[in-house]
TORRO-453866 format. One record per residue: x, y negated, z negated of N, C-alpha, C in turn; residue in one letter; residue number from 0. Coordinates in steps of 0.02 Angstrom, whole numbers. Atoms other than C-alpha are relative to their C-alpha. Layout:
BEGIN
<neast: X; nnorth: Y; nup: Z; caeast: X; canorth: Y; caup: Z; ceast: X; cnorth: Y; cup: Z; residuo: a; num: NUM>
...
END
This chain:
BEGIN
<neast: -38; nnorth: 20; nup: 53; caeast: -479; canorth: -112; caup: -442; ceast: -28; cnorth: -38; cup: -82; residuo: m; num: 0>
<neast: 53; nnorth: 34; nup: 48; caeast: -605; canorth: -209; caup: -555; ceast: 10; cnorth: 43; cup: -51; residuo: e; num: 1>
<neast: 41; nnorth: -28; nup: 65; caeast: -656; canorth: -81; caup: -671; ceast: 79; cnorth: 37; cup: -9; residuo: s; num: 2>
<neast: -70; nnorth: -20; nup: 17; caeast: -451; canorth: -28; caup: -660; ceast: 19; cnorth: -41; cup: -57; residuo: f; num: 3>
<neast: -23; nnorth: 61; nup: 20; caeast: -396; canorth: -190; caup: -726; ceast: -57; cnorth: -12; cup: -76; residuo: d; num: 4>
<neast: 51; nnorth: 11; nup: 60; caeast: -558; canorth: -191; caup: -851; ceast: 29; cnorth: 48; cup: -61; residuo: a; num: 5>
<neast: -10; nnorth: -57; nup: 70; caeast: -513; canorth: -31; caup: -929; ceast: 66; cnorth: -21; cup: -49; residuo: a; num: 6>
<neast: -58; nnorth: 20; nup: 23; caeast: -327; canorth: -87; caup: -962; ceast: -10; cnorth: -50; cup: -50; residuo: l; num: 7>
<neast: 28; nnorth: 43; nup: 38; caeast: -396; canorth: -209; caup: -1080; ceast: -2; cnorth: 33; cup: -65; residuo: t; num: 8>
<neast: 9; nnorth: -44; nup: 69; caeast: -426; canorth: -54; caup: -1207; ceast: 56; cnorth: 9; cup: -25; residuo: q; num: 9>
<neast: -68; nnorth: -26; nup: 13; caeast: -290; canorth: -3; caup: -1301; ceast: 18; cnorth: 49; cup: 25; residuo: p; num: 10>
<neast: -17; nnorth: -45; nup: -24; caeast: -283; canorth: 155; caup: -1231; ceast: -52; cnorth: 35; cup: 30; residuo: r; num: 11>
<neast: 30; nnorth: -40; nup: -66; caeast: -350; canorth: 246; caup: -1070; ceast: 6; cnorth: 45; cup: 17; residuo: v; num: 12>
<neast: -36; nnorth: -52; nup: -27; caeast: -331; canorth: 398; caup: -992; ceast: -37; cnorth: -13; cup: 82; residuo: l; num: 13>
<neast: 40; nnorth: -26; nup: -45; caeast: -352; canorth: 419; caup: -809; ceast: 13; cnorth: 58; cup: 38; residuo: l; num: 14>
<neast: -18; nnorth: -66; nup: -26; caeast: -363; canorth: 550; caup: -690; ceast: 0; cnorth: -2; cup: 88; residuo: l; num: 15>
<neast: 2; nnorth: 2; nup: -81; caeast: -318; canorth: 546; caup: -499; ceast: -16; cnorth: 68; cup: 13; residuo: k; num: 16>
<neast: 23; nnorth: -52; nup: -3; caeast: -412; canorth: 678; caup: -410; ceast: -13; cnorth: 16; cup: 74; residuo: h; num: 17>
<neast: -4; nnorth: -27; nup: -56; caeast: -407; canorth: 761; caup: -235; ceast: -56; cnorth: 34; cup: 10; residuo: s; num: 18>
<neast: 57; nnorth: -47; nup: 9; caeast: -588; canorth: 847; caup: -197; ceast: 2; cnorth: 58; cup: 42; residuo: p; num: 19>
<neast: -39; nnorth: -62; nup: -36; caeast: -499; canorth: 974; caup: -66; ceast: 42; cnorth: 31; cup: -20; residuo: i; num: 20>
<neast: -80; nnorth: -41; nup: 22; caeast: -352; canorth: 1022; caup: -171; ceast: -33; cnorth: 40; cup: -45; residuo: c; num: 21>
<neast: 13; nnorth: -70; nup: 53; caeast: -378; canorth: 1191; caup: -267; ceast: 28; cnorth: -32; cup: -72; residuo: p; num: 22>
<neast: -13; nnorth: 21; nup: 41; caeast: -258; canorth: 1127; caup: -391; ceast: -8; cnorth: -64; cup: -22; residuo: i; num: 23>
<neast: 45; nnorth: 59; nup: 33; caeast: -343; canorth: 953; caup: -416; ceast: -41; cnorth: 44; cup: -33; residuo: s; num: 24>
<neast: 42; nnorth: -16; nup: 22; caeast: -485; canorth: 1055; caup: -444; ceast: 5; cnorth: 33; cup: -59; residuo: a; num: 25>
<neast: -6; nnorth: -10; nup: 68; caeast: -409; canorth: 1150; caup: -588; ceast: 10; cnorth: -57; cup: -46; residuo: t; num: 26>
<neast: -3; nnorth: 61; nup: 48; caeast: -351; canorth: 989; caup: -660; ceast: -42; cnorth: -30; cup: -28; residuo: a; num: 27>
<neast: 53; nnorth: 49; nup: -8; caeast: -500; canorth: 910; caup: -636; ceast: -46; cnorth: 42; cup: -70; residuo: r; num: 28>
<neast: 20; nnorth: -32; nup: 29; caeast: -571; canorth: 1060; caup: -740; ceast: 35; cnorth: -10; cup: -84; residuo: a; num: 29>
<neast: -45; nnorth: 13; nup: 44; caeast: -447; canorth: 1038; caup: -871; ceast: -40; cnorth: -73; cup: -46; residuo: e; num: 30>
<neast: 34; nnorth: 86; nup: 12; caeast: -494; canorth: 831; caup: -873; ceast: -57; cnorth: 6; cup: -33; residuo: y; num: 31>
<neast: 71; nnorth: 16; nup: 20; caeast: -677; canorth: 877; caup: -905; ceast: -12; cnorth: 54; cup: -67; residuo: e; num: 32>
<neast: -1; nnorth: -15; nup: 82; caeast: -632; canorth: 994; caup: -1058; ceast: 12; cnorth: -53; cup: -49; residuo: l; num: 33>
<neast: -37; nnorth: 44; nup: 49; caeast: -527; canorth: 876; caup: -1134; ceast: -58; cnorth: -66; cup: -29; residuo: f; num: 34>
<neast: 66; nnorth: 29; nup: 11; caeast: -678; canorth: 750; caup: -1117; ceast: -51; cnorth: 19; cup: -39; residuo: r; num: 35>
<neast: 48; nnorth: -25; nup: 26; caeast: -797; canorth: 863; caup: -1177; ceast: 16; cnorth: 3; cup: -88; residuo: l; num: 36>
<neast: -32; nnorth: 20; nup: 79; caeast: -669; canorth: 881; caup: -1336; ceast: 6; cnorth: -50; cup: -25; residuo: d; num: 37>
<neast: -16; nnorth: 68; nup: 50; caeast: -648; canorth: 696; caup: -1362; ceast: -42; cnorth: -38; cup: 44; residuo: h; num: 38>
<neast: 67; nnorth: 19; nup: -55; caeast: -815; canorth: 617; caup: -1292; ceast: 16; cnorth: -79; cup: -18; residuo: p; num: 39>
<neast: -15; nnorth: 86; nup: 15; caeast: -753; canorth: 442; caup: -1365; ceast: 69; cnorth: -20; cup: 16; residuo: d; num: 40>
<neast: -71; nnorth: 13; nup: -33; caeast: -590; canorth: 432; caup: -1273; ceast: -33; cnorth: -36; cup: 68; residuo: v; num: 41>
<neast: 27; nnorth: 32; nup: -49; caeast: -619; canorth: 296; caup: -1140; ceast: 62; cnorth: 42; cup: 68; residuo: p; num: 42>
<neast: -32; nnorth: -27; nup: -70; caeast: -563; canorth: 387; caup: -959; ceast: -23; cnorth: -46; cup: 86; residuo: t; num: 43>
<neast: 10; nnorth: 29; nup: -69; caeast: -554; canorth: 323; caup: -778; ceast: 10; cnorth: 67; cup: 45; residuo: l; num: 44>
<neast: -4; nnorth: -70; nup: -54; caeast: -573; canorth: 437; caup: -640; ceast: 8; cnorth: -33; cup: 97; residuo: f; num: 45>
<neast: -4; nnorth: 21; nup: -62; caeast: -512; canorth: 388; caup: -471; ceast: -4; cnorth: 83; cup: 55; residuo: v; num: 46>
<neast: 8; nnorth: -55; nup: -42; caeast: -551; canorth: 526; caup: -320; ceast: 53; cnorth: -34; cup: 85; residuo: d; num: 47>
<neast: -65; nnorth: 33; nup: -61; caeast: -399; canorth: 486; caup: -196; ceast: -18; cnorth: -1; cup: 65; residuo: v; num: 48>
<neast: 16; nnorth: -2; nup: -75; caeast: -476; canorth: 526; caup: -40; ceast: -41; cnorth: -66; cup: 12; residuo: l; num: 49>
<neast: 53; nnorth: 61; nup: -10; caeast: -617; canorth: 388; caup: -51; ceast: 18; cnorth: -60; cup: -14; residuo: s; num: 50>
<neast: -9; nnorth: 58; nup: 37; caeast: -532; canorth: 274; caup: -152; ceast: 84; cnorth: -1; cup: 26; residuo: s; num: 51>
<neast: -73; nnorth: -10; nup: -11; caeast: -335; canorth: 296; caup: -65; ceast: 26; cnorth: -60; cup: -26; residuo: r; num: 52>
<neast: -14; nnorth: 51; nup: 18; caeast: -313; canorth: 112; caup: -79; ceast: 8; cnorth: -7; cup: -75; residuo: a; num: 53>
<neast: 5; nnorth: 22; nup: 70; caeast: -353; canorth: 100; caup: -256; ceast: 44; cnorth: 37; cup: -34; residuo: v; num: 54>
<neast: -45; nnorth: -62; nup: 14; caeast: -244; canorth: 263; caup: -294; ceast: 66; cnorth: -13; cup: 12; residuo: a; num: 55>
<neast: -58; nnorth: 16; nup: -16; caeast: -97; canorth: 187; caup: -215; ceast: 21; cnorth: -67; cup: -45; residuo: r; num: 56>
<neast: -1; nnorth: 36; nup: 27; caeast: -117; canorth: 6; caup: -291; ceast: 3; cnorth: 23; cup: -89; residuo: a; num: 57>
<neast: -14; nnorth: -27; nup: 79; caeast: -128; canorth: 101; caup: -470; ceast: 78; cnorth: 3; cup: -8; residuo: i; num: 58>
<neast: -61; nnorth: -35; nup: 16; caeast: 31; canorth: 188; caup: -434; ceast: 58; cnorth: -82; cup: -2; residuo: a; num: 59>
<neast: -55; nnorth: 62; nup: 0; caeast: 127; canorth: 8; caup: -381; ceast: -12; cnorth: -32; cup: -51; residuo: e; num: 60>
<neast: 19; nnorth: 45; nup: 58; caeast: 44; canorth: -84; caup: -520; ceast: 18; cnorth: 24; cup: -67; residuo: r; num: 61>
<neast: -16; nnorth: -1; nup: 59; caeast: 97; canorth: 28; caup: -662; ceast: 65; cnorth: 34; cup: 22; residuo: c; num: 62>
<neast: -42; nnorth: -16; nup: -5; caeast: 261; canorth: 98; caup: -583; ceast: 10; cnorth: 81; cup: -10; residuo: g; num: 63>
<neast: 11; nnorth: -77; nup: -9; caeast: 219; canorth: 280; caup: -585; ceast: -24; cnorth: 28; cup: 87; residuo: v; num: 64>
<neast: 7; nnorth: -6; nup: -70; caeast: 243; canorth: 366; caup: -410; ceast: -73; cnorth: 19; cup: 8; residuo: p; num: 65>
<neast: 50; nnorth: -50; nup: -28; caeast: 86; canorth: 436; caup: -339; ceast: 7; cnorth: 57; cup: 7; residuo: h; num: 66>
<neast: 20; nnorth: -81; nup: -13; caeast: 24; canorth: 604; caup: -355; ceast: -52; cnorth: 27; cup: -2; residuo: e; num: 67>
<neast: 66; nnorth: -21; nup: 15; caeast: -124; canorth: 711; caup: -348; ceast: -1; cnorth: 66; cup: -7; residuo: s; num: 68>
<neast: 52; nnorth: 30; nup: 25; caeast: -190; canorth: 767; caup: -434; ceast: 53; cnorth: -17; cup: -62; residuo: p; num: 69>
<neast: -40; nnorth: 26; nup: 56; caeast: -116; canorth: 658; caup: -592; ceast: -49; cnorth: -50; cup: -55; residuo: q; num: 70>
<neast: 41; nnorth: 22; nup: 60; caeast: -156; canorth: 601; caup: -757; ceast: 56; cnorth: -54; cup: -42; residuo: a; num: 71>
<neast: -52; nnorth: 52; nup: 24; caeast: -99; canorth: 441; caup: -829; ceast: -43; cnorth: -30; cup: -63; residuo: i; num: 72>
<neast: 35; nnorth: 27; nup: 74; caeast: -107; canorth: 381; caup: -1021; ceast: 36; cnorth: -56; cup: 5; residuo: l; num: 73>
<neast: 11; nnorth: 78; nup: 32; caeast: -117; canorth: 186; caup: -1052; ceast: -10; cnorth: -34; cup: -48; residuo: f; num: 74>
<neast: 9; nnorth: 31; nup: 67; caeast: -74; canorth: 105; caup: -1196; ceast: 24; cnorth: -71; cup: 9; residuo: e; num: 75>
<neast: -7; nnorth: 86; nup: 6; caeast: -89; canorth: -81; caup: -1216; ceast: 11; cnorth: -29; cup: 65; residuo: a; num: 76>
<neast: -30; nnorth: 15; nup: -79; caeast: -84; canorth: -88; caup: -1011; ceast: 45; cnorth: 31; cup: 34; residuo: g; num: 77>
<neast: -74; nnorth: -6; nup: -49; caeast: 62; canorth: -4; caup: -972; ceast: 1; cnorth: 93; cup: -13; residuo: v; num: 78>
<neast: 28; nnorth: -94; nup: -6; caeast: 79; canorth: 202; caup: -924; ceast: 52; cnorth: 14; cup: -54; residuo: a; num: 79>
<neast: -38; nnorth: -25; nup: 68; caeast: 154; canorth: 283; caup: -1086; ceast: 22; cnorth: 75; cup: 26; residuo: a; num: 80>
<neast: -23; nnorth: -101; nup: -14; caeast: 148; canorth: 483; caup: -1016; ceast: -66; cnorth: -5; cup: 57; residuo: w; num: 81>
<neast: 37; nnorth: -12; nup: -53; caeast: 92; canorth: 532; caup: -875; ceast: 31; cnorth: 86; cup: 11; residuo: h; num: 82>
<neast: -12; nnorth: -63; nup: -8; caeast: 80; canorth: 710; caup: -802; ceast: -37; cnorth: 18; cup: 76; residuo: a; num: 83>
<neast: 22; nnorth: 17; nup: -71; caeast: 43; canorth: 776; caup: -615; ceast: -8; cnorth: 102; cup: -5; residuo: s; num: 84>
<neast: 8; nnorth: -74; nup: -57; caeast: -13; canorth: 962; caup: -539; ceast: -17; cnorth: 36; cup: -80; residuo: h; num: 85>
<neast: 6; nnorth: -73; nup: 55; caeast: -23; canorth: 1129; caup: -670; ceast: 14; cnorth: -38; cup: -74; residuo: a; num: 86>
<neast: -22; nnorth: 12; nup: 69; caeast: 50; canorth: 1016; caup: -809; ceast: -52; cnorth: -35; cup: -43; residuo: a; num: 87>
<neast: 75; nnorth: 42; nup: 30; caeast: -136; canorth: 918; caup: -825; ceast: -26; cnorth: 78; cup: -27; residuo: i; num: 88>
<neast: 65; nnorth: -57; nup: 21; caeast: -226; canorth: 1042; caup: -943; ceast: -11; cnorth: -41; cup: -83; residuo: t; num: 89>
<neast: 36; nnorth: 27; nup: 47; caeast: -333; canorth: 1011; caup: -1080; ceast: 56; cnorth: -22; cup: -71; residuo: n; num: 90>
<neast: -54; nnorth: -8; nup: 44; caeast: -183; canorth: 1057; caup: -1200; ceast: 38; cnorth: -76; cup: -15; residuo: a; num: 91>
<neast: -30; nnorth: 62; nup: -12; caeast: -86; canorth: 928; caup: -1129; ceast: -5; cnorth: -65; cup: 5; residuo: a; num: 92>
<neast: 23; nnorth: 69; nup: -3; caeast: -191; canorth: 776; caup: -1110; ceast: -28; cnorth: -5; cup: -77; residuo: l; num: 93>
<neast: 28; nnorth: 2; nup: 64; caeast: -248; canorth: 834; caup: -1292; ceast: 61; cnorth: -39; cup: -53; residuo: t; num: 94>
<neast: -66; nnorth: 20; nup: 37; caeast: -71; canorth: 808; caup: -1371; ceast: 16; cnorth: -73; cup: 54; residuo: a; num: 95>
<neast: -25; nnorth: 61; nup: -28; caeast: -30; canorth: 668; caup: -1250; ceast: -58; cnorth: -66; cup: -41; residuo: a; num: 96>
<neast: 54; nnorth: 48; nup: 32; caeast: -191; canorth: 565; caup: -1336; ceast: 8; cnorth: 7; cup: -83; residuo: w; num: 97>
<neast: -27; nnorth: 2; nup: 62; caeast: -121; canorth: 617; caup: -1516; ceast: 27; cnorth: -59; cup: -18; residuo: a; num: 98>
<neast: -42; nnorth: 65; nup: 31; caeast: -87; canorth: 464; caup: -1626; ceast: 70; cnorth: 28; cup: -8; residuo: p; num: 99>
<neast: -66; nnorth: 10; nup: 16; caeast: 90; canorth: 439; caup: -1630; ceast: 19; cnorth: -13; cup: -84; residuo: r; num: 100>
<neast: 3; nnorth: 32; nup: 52; caeast: 173; canorth: 415; caup: -1797; ceast: 79; cnorth: -42; cup: 10; residuo: c; num: 101>
END
């Protein structure tokens, strides 16, 4: 949780919760990795929900977004501003979520 708390001090950060045994999660992770390649300066966090189950649940409790896996959450000023799960996690969706708002 220390890494999560430290990351939330940044203006914006993108989190991916991932299950290494789920094929849908593997697809979401591939999309997340494409996003990271396209946006190398974006601060990101990654949580393996199997090896860090308590962390994944604690994040859900803290941010008020019910836990799902796979799940992407965009935090702005430490608050969950956007989230998606399962097949909705695409490079295009992550890019749109990260885009500046006017």
